[in-house]
N, C-alpha and C positions, 0 to 999 in steps of 0.2 A: 666588712672584708670581703671579697670579690670569693668567687666560687671556685674551689680548687675539682677540678675533673677528678674521676672515682679512680683513674688508673693510674694519676700522680698522687691522688690520697693514701691508696692504700698499696704505695712500693715496697716493695718488701726490702724490710732494713737489717734483717739476719739470713743466718741460711736458712734459720728450721722457719722462716717465710713464705720460702722460694717451692714455689708446685710445681711436680713433673717432674721435677731434674735429680733426681736421688743421686743418680751414677755418677754427676759431676760434682755438687755438691756436697759429699762422703770423700773423694778424690782429693777438695778443695781444704775442708777439716782434718784431715790426714796431713795434706804435705803441713799445714799452716803450723796442726799441735806438736808434729816432729821437726823444725824449721827444716824441710827441705821446697822451701820455697822456689818458683823456677825464676827466670829472666825474663821468658816472654810467654805468652798464652796467645791462642788464634781459639775466638766462640765462633762460632760459628752455626748457624741453624735460621730456619723462617723468624718472620716478623711477629715480635708478639712473648717470644718463647724466652722470654728472663736474658739474653745476654747483657745488657748496659745492665742491668740491676745486682745479677750476682758481679761484674765488674768490677762496682760500686766498694759492693758489700765485700767483697776482695779487696779494697784499697783498703776501708776502714780494719779488716780482719790484720791485715802484713803491719800497721801502723797504732795498732789498737795500744793502750796502758795496760789491762786488763782483761783482755781476752777469755773469753768461755766457749772451751771444748774447741775451739779453732774457728769460733764468729763471735763478731766485735762485742762488745758490751755497750756500746750505747750513751755510754753517760760520762768518759774522760774525753778529757776535753780534746782530743784528739778528730776522737767520733764525733763528735758535735759539729766543728769546727768542719772537717769534711763534706756531713750532712748538712750543716747550710750552705757546702758549695765556697766556703771562705779558706780553707785550707791550701798554698802555696806547694804542698807535696802533690795533692793529685791534680795532673791536667786535662781537662777532657777536648777535644778536637774532633770538629767533625769532618771526613776525610771526600764530602761531597761538594764545600766551599772552602776547603782548606787542601789542595790537590798538589799544589806547586812542587819542583827542588826549592823553591825559598822557604817555606812551613819546612819542610825536614832538615832544611842546614840551621834554621831558625833553635830543631829539636836538637840535633848534636852540639849545636853550641852551649846548651841552658847544661844539658847532661854533666859535663862537667862538673859545673856546681851540687855541692853536697845537701841533702834538706838540713833545710834551719833544727827542724823539730820532728822528733817522729825517725824512725831505722828506713822507711825505701821513698822517693819520687814516682809516683804511677800514673805514667801515661795510659787514657786512654784514649785508641783510635776510633772510632765509632766510623763504618761504611767501607775500613779501608781500601777493600775493592775498586774504589775508585781512584785511585792515588795514579796520578800518571808514570812512565817506567821510567821518566826519570827519578821521578819522588821515592818510587819502591828503591830504583839504585842508592839512592843517596840514606833511607832506609836499611839496607842491607849493611852496613860498615859498622854501623851503630847495631845492631842485632845481633852480629858477629859477635865482637868484646865488648859487652856492655858493663861499666862501674857498676861493683855488687851491691849501687845502696839502688840502681835503679830497674825498675820492671814495666816490660811494654803488656797491656793487655789488647789483641785486635781485637774486633767482630768487624762480623760479616753476613751475611746472608746470603750470598756467592761466594763460595770459598774457589771456585775451578777458576774464578778471574784470578788471585793471588799469583806469583810468579813461585817457582817450585823453590825458588834458590834463598825465599820468604817461608813457606811451608814448612821447609826442613829443619829449620832455627827456633819453630814456638811448637810448643803442647798443644796442641788440638785437642777441640774438646766441642764434640756436635750436642744443640740443644736441641731434644726434641720436639716436635708438636705433641703442648698439651694432648691428653687422652679427655675427651664431654662428662664423664664422671670427676675426676679431678677437678675441670672449667667448675662443673654444674653444684660443686661444694666449696667451693669457693668463693662461686657468686651467693650462695645462701648465705653465708656468713657475713659479708659484707653486707646484704639486704638487713639483716640481724642488725649489727651494728646501727645503721640506718633506719634504721625502724618501719623499713619496709614489710608493707608485705606481698608475697608473691606465691601464685600455684605452681606445683610441683615441676607440672609441665611446662608451665611460660619458661621456668628457668633451665629446665634441661633444653630447650629451642633459640635461648640465648646461646647459651656455650654451644651449642650443636652447633648456629650459626658462624661464630666464634673460629668458625677454621682452625682448629686447633690453635688459637693463638689468646693468651687470656689478657693480653690489650685488647683484641677486637672485641674481646666479651664485653667487656668492664666499658667500652666504648658504647655497645648497642645499649648495655641494661643502662649505661646515664640518659641517656637519649629514650631510653622506655619510661623507664622512671618522671623524668623532665615534662613527658606531652601529660602522662598523666599524676600527675602531683598532686599526694596529697591521698592517694587513691589505690586503690587494692590492685595493682599489676597480675593480670589474667593473661591465659594464654589467646584466646582472641583479641584483646588488648595489645600483644606483644605483635598479632599476627598484621594487626592494623598500623602500626607503627610501623615494621619492615616494609610491608609492601609484599608482605611473605602468604602462601594459598597453603591450605588447609589439606591435608592426606588425601582427606574422603574425596576433595575434585580430581586430584590426579587419579583413584579409582575409575572412578567416571567417565574420564576423559581415554582411561585406558578399553575401555570398553568399546565406545563410540570409536578408539580407532582400530580397535580389533574385529570390528562388526563393520568398517570401512564407510566409516558414515563421515562423510566431510562436514555435509550441513549441520550434526548434530555436535563436533568438534568445534569448528566454528564459534560455535553457540555459546558453549563452555567459556572459548576463550575472551568472547563478546561480553560475558558476565563478568570474568574476571574484569579486563580495563576497565567496564563500567564502576565495577566496586573500588578501583583506584589500585590493582595491585601492580607492582613493578615487573615489567617482560621479563628484564634483563634477570632476576630476583627465580620470577618461573620457570624458566629455561635451566637454571643452574638446581631448582628447587627439585623439578621435574626427571631432568637426569640422573640426580641421586635417588627419586623414586623407582626408580627403571635398573639403576643399579645396584638395590635392594634385594628384587625383587631377582634380578639373575643372582646372585650370589645365595640368596632362597632354594634356588632350583636346583646347584649348578655344587652347592656343599653340602658335604654329610654332615655337617655340624653348622647350620645357619645362625645359632643361637651364638654362637662366638668369633663369626666372620664378622654382623651389623650388630649396631648399639640402639636397639629399640626396645619397646616396652614389652612383657609378653601378650600383651593383648593383641599392640600392631603387628607383632611375629606369626599370630595365628590369621588376621587377616592377608598376611604377604604371604605366608603358606597357602591359601585360599586361591588368592587374585593369580601365583604363578605356575595355576593349571590351568591356568586357561592360555596359555601360549608356550613357544621351546625356548631353548633358548637362544636360536642362532635368532630370531624374530628380534626376543629382546635384545642382541647386540647389532645388530639393524640402525634398531632405535636409536642406541645409546649413541650409535656414531655419528648420526640425523645430528641429534639434539647437541650432542658433542662442538658436532661440527658452527652449526649455530651458534653455540656460547663465544665462540672468538669470531662470530662477527656478528653478531649484534650489540659485541660493547661500543663499537664508535657508529655504528649505523644512525640513520635519523628515521628510517622507514623500519622500525621497529615490527610493526603489527603486521606488516606484510612478509616481513622476514620466518615471522613464528608462523604465520598461517599458510606458505610454501610450505614449511617444512611439515607441518600438521599433514597439510597434500599430500605428502611423497610417505609419510606413513601410513597412511589409508591405502592409496592406491602403488606398491612397487612396483607394477609392470611401466612406470615414469623412470622409475632410475637404472640406466646405464654401469650400474658399479656390478663386479666381480660379486663379492658378498649380497646381494641382491638377485640378481641372473642365480646364483646357486641356492638360493633361498626359495627363489619361486618354483626351479627345478626340483628340492626337493619336498615341497609341498605336493605340485603334480605327483612325484612317483608315492606320495603314500597313500593322495587317496587313488590310485591305478591299485594300491595292494589292497586300502581300505573297503573302496567299495565295491556292496555285494553283486556280483556275476546277475544279471534280469533273465533266464530264460524265457522260451515265450512256447506256449502253452498250443498243442496240435488241438486240431479241428476235433468237436465232441463229435465220440462214437468212433475213433478211431485206436488202434490198437493200445497206440502208445499213451491214450488216456490215463493219468491218475499213477501213471510209473514216473516222470516227470514233472514236474513242477516250477517253481521258482525261487528254488530255495525258502519255501515254508518246511514245516515240520512235518514230516510224514504220519504222525498223530490223528493232524487236523486237519479233515474233510471241509469245507465249505458245501449246506448243502443249497446254497444260493450261489449263479453266477455274479459276478460286478453286474453292477447299474451300468446303462450303454455309454451312460455321461461321462462315468468315469475312467468307462474302457479309451476315453475318445483323449481324454484328458491325460492319461497318461502315456497313449502314441502320442500328446505330443510333448510329453513330458521334461526332456531332453530340452525344447526350444523355451520352457517355462522357466524353467532354474537358471536357463543362461541370463535371462534379463533381472536374476535375480543382484544384488555385490555382496564385497565382502567374506567377511565368518558367514554368513545367514546362506552367501550361495554355495559352501564348501561344507556346510553340516547338511543343507537338503542333496550335493551330490551324491553325502555315503547315507541318504536318509533311502527307506519303502514306503511306497503308498500304495495303503491297506483299505476293504472296506472290510464291513462286519456279514461273514460269511452265513450266516442266519435271520437276517432277514432282508425285506426289500430295504431301507436304512440306505441312503445315499449320500451319505457323509464320507469324505474324506481325508481321512485317517493319514499323517504324514508319521511315521515311526521314527526318530532320529535314534540311528546304533550309534552316537557316542555320548559322553553323558552332557556333551559340554550345549549339545544342545537343547538343555534346560532351562538356558537362558532363552531361546527361543518360542519352545513347549509354552512357557508361561509371559508368553509379549504379546500383548493382543495386536501393537503396530504391524510385526513380524507377519502376523495372519491376514490382516488386513491386505497389504501388502500380496500374499501371494494370493489373496480373491481377487484383487484386482487384476494380477496380470493375469489370471488362468481367465478372467472375463474377458479378456482384449485381446488372448491368444484364443480361444473354443469356443468365444458366445458362449460360454454354460455359467451360472453363477451357482456355485452350490459352497453348502457349509463344509468349513477345517475343524478337523481336531486334531493339535500336532503332542504331540506323546514320545516319552524315549522308554527305548524298549527296555526288557526285565525290572520295570518302575512302574507301568502302570497295570489298570487290573484286565485289563480286556481280553476277556481267552478265545476269544471269535472272528477275531481278526484272519484274514486273510489278504494275501496278496493279489493285485489287482495283475491280471494278465489281459494280453489286446489282442488275444486272436479275432473277437469279432469287432474289433476294431482295423485290424488289417483286410479280415473278410472285404469290408464299406468302406478303402482306400483304394483296395487293388481287385475288388469286383472277383474274384476268388479264393476258391480253399485250399487250404495247406492240406495237402495229400501225403501219407506214407504208404511208401509199397514194401509191401513184406513180402520174404526176402523168400523164392519157391522152395529155391534148393534148402533149407530149411527148415520147410512145413514139410518138403520129403526126407 
């Protein structure tokens, strides 16, 4: 016997088996129970939400010899005939291939004959929006004055294409997208019936990939089972079959993008391609990941806004602190545009690489949101960047009264080493050679030294907690060392730390008075106001 696909094998036979459409099932059962059956129904909704299945159950229920609480018994001769597709009382028509006026005229001629058995003739017209204008006009007359023994059930995924004259003569039922929990529960139920073991995480991923469609989810599950026939279905195996990417990869990629690291981002993409991941699936999943981050960042109750485990929710909360909502919205816009372009593209990899470069280099874009985002970043930097004041020459009356923002309670006993003063004198140029988020963090940092010893270590104190990502990054430290060596000819030890989190109590801000004297060959002299002295 040939194999039957899961979505056909487990198609609902009664209203009790219909999942996720309780508002429709309850209404139809009440109509059947109280004999208030309408003459025309319009079932609307996305693919795989149960429109055709409910239409067939309704056709059985209205003709069932022994209905049970408004649902067909599936035991009587009428139920079995309709189920087998041999009943003359239920006529299914595919409007996609039978959309002409002549097809509808045949229906108009047939409805004049009463059913040979059972109570109703039921016409199920699938994809009804595909009918031509002439066919709709021909159908309209029949819908206006149908015989009492005829029921029309029109099913469509695009209700907006149906003429208002048809809509006004039908009872409209909107089938909702099915929730991930509902789909996952149904999949687990079917897996038990099939004797297949599967991880809960794997089942939930398939349910999520179904995108609100039970039929799509069942087809994907069928595909996964067939690939690993006789084996337990794990999360990794599902990812392998569907060409999907684990969320850990998204986290790594986002960090590279926020750091402005084009090379690192492209390298991660290369690993995905070598691993056989499907780029269209990757684009959609990464967009969804960023959408979840945005909801976590902006929603008061993120656990109600997104459907993830408590463990993943905590990770999303942590990662959402790495950036702001406006930046995430720009990222989502770029990848949403990419998802519509990549579907029919021949060079998918090139398009994805260009999108990643756009994420890393906002200056490349001329869109209004990119310009506003860059202005916002600059304004934030101006507000948060500490004001650096020049300390006057040693021995002047103002010495010790004004310093560069260091708390007055601590006065270093040692002056900053000359090498460090020269580095700070060129600090702006040094920072300008770094990139991305690292540069932003350095612009808000304060270069310091140990004020109690002759130690020539440069302490870079980040004022933002996000700087912790670089304080523990040896590659970032080496990058800064190399730039300093190239810019000043000085090689120094560097230690990067975060304000209020380190234990160095003897650190003082590096002043540049000595470096200024060497560069312009003159002392900074403060003249006292003679009138004040008098």
